[in-house]
N, C-alpha and C positions, 0 to 999 in steps of 0.2 A: 836504712833496709837493706839487707843484701840483695845483690844485684843491680844495685843503683850507683855502684862506684865506677866513673867515667873510665878507668883504667882495664876494668875487668872485662874480659873476653864476654862475647853476647853471641848467640846462637844465630848462625847463617841460615840452618837448616834443621828440622825437626822431623823424624818420621816415626812412627809407630810400626813395628813390626810385629803384628798379632801372631802370626805362625810361630815365630822363634821368641816370642815374647821378651823382645827386648825395646827400649826407645834410643834410637840412633839421633845423636846430636852432633852436629858439625859447629864448632865454634869461631869465631872471628879469628883466633890466633892459628888457625889451622889444625887444632886437636879435634881427633873425631872418636867419639866415646858410643859404644853399645851398651847402654844402661840395662840390666836385668830387671823385669818389672817386679820379680819377687825382692830384690835388693832395694828397689824405690820403696816398695810396701813396708818392708821391714825396718827401714830407715825412715819413714814417712816425717816429715817436720812438724806434724800434728801434734796438738796437746794430748790427744787420745793415745799417742804412741810414745812421745818424748816426755809428757807430762809437764808439770808447771815450774820445775826445777830439778837439779841433780838429785837422782836417786828416785826418781818419780817414773823412770821409764816402764813401759810395759813390753815384756819380751814378745815378740810376734811369732808364733808357728803355724804350720799348714797355708803357708802362702806361696809354695813352689809354683802351683799351676795357676796363679792369679793372673788375670788380663786387666787391661786398659780398656774400658769401654767407651770413654770420651776422654779427650784431652782440651780443656778450655783456656784460652790466654787470660792473664791476669795484667791487665795494664801492659807496659813495656819491660816488665820484670820478672814475669814468672809464668809458670802453667800450673793447672790444677787438673789431675788426672781423677778421673771416676774409675776404682778399681772394681772387678767383677765380684768382690765380695761386700760390696756397697760402701767401703770407705772412700770419703770423698773430700775429706776435711785438711789436707795437707798442701799448702802452696809452695811449689817447688821453684825457688829462685833460680836465676842464671848461675849464680855463685854456688848454689847447693848442687844444682846438675853437675856443673863442673867438678864440685868437690868429689860427688858419687861416683862420677867417670874416672876420675884421676886416682882416687883412692880406692877402687874397687877392692883389689886383692885385700888389702889391709882391713877393709870393712868386713869382707867375708870371714875373714880370720878371726876377727873380734866378735862376730855374730855366733860363730861355731864354738868359741870359747864360752860365751856367755850361756850358750844351749847346753855345753857339757857340764858348766858348773851348776845349772839349774836342773841337770838330770833331765833334760828334755830332747826331744828329735824335731828337727825341723818340719816334718811332715806330721806331727801330731796336731788334732785339732786344737784350737784356741781353748783355754779354759776359763770360763767367766769368773767373775769376783764370788760367785756361790760355790766354784769348785767343780761345776758341770760344763762339759765341753759346750762350745757355742758354735754356729756355721757363720754368724756374722762377722761383724767388725774385729 
């Protein structure tokens, strides 16, 4: 499982900055990342967001103002945030947090390109499978 490789950097400090909406993580290799909550939410490793295989991803919108209401440890390898929109099924391994922090610029560019291709705006409410806007996950 990701986060269990003995050579991977591990967090030495994790701080939730509610006002600026970033998760600050200091890793054992000295890298410090300030990962926006929105980035975490739109790239949540949950099946709800990622699907169960390639091509099954659900493009997330309307997450700019999402906050983290709780951050629970999961063993010695991950954290599980509860987001203000109710999403709480993503387990963020140390490796995945490092990936989000180190690849932030690339991930934002990919996200914006996916939005443009879909003809969506990142601030639009999520559209449910029925085609109606939804306020939840």
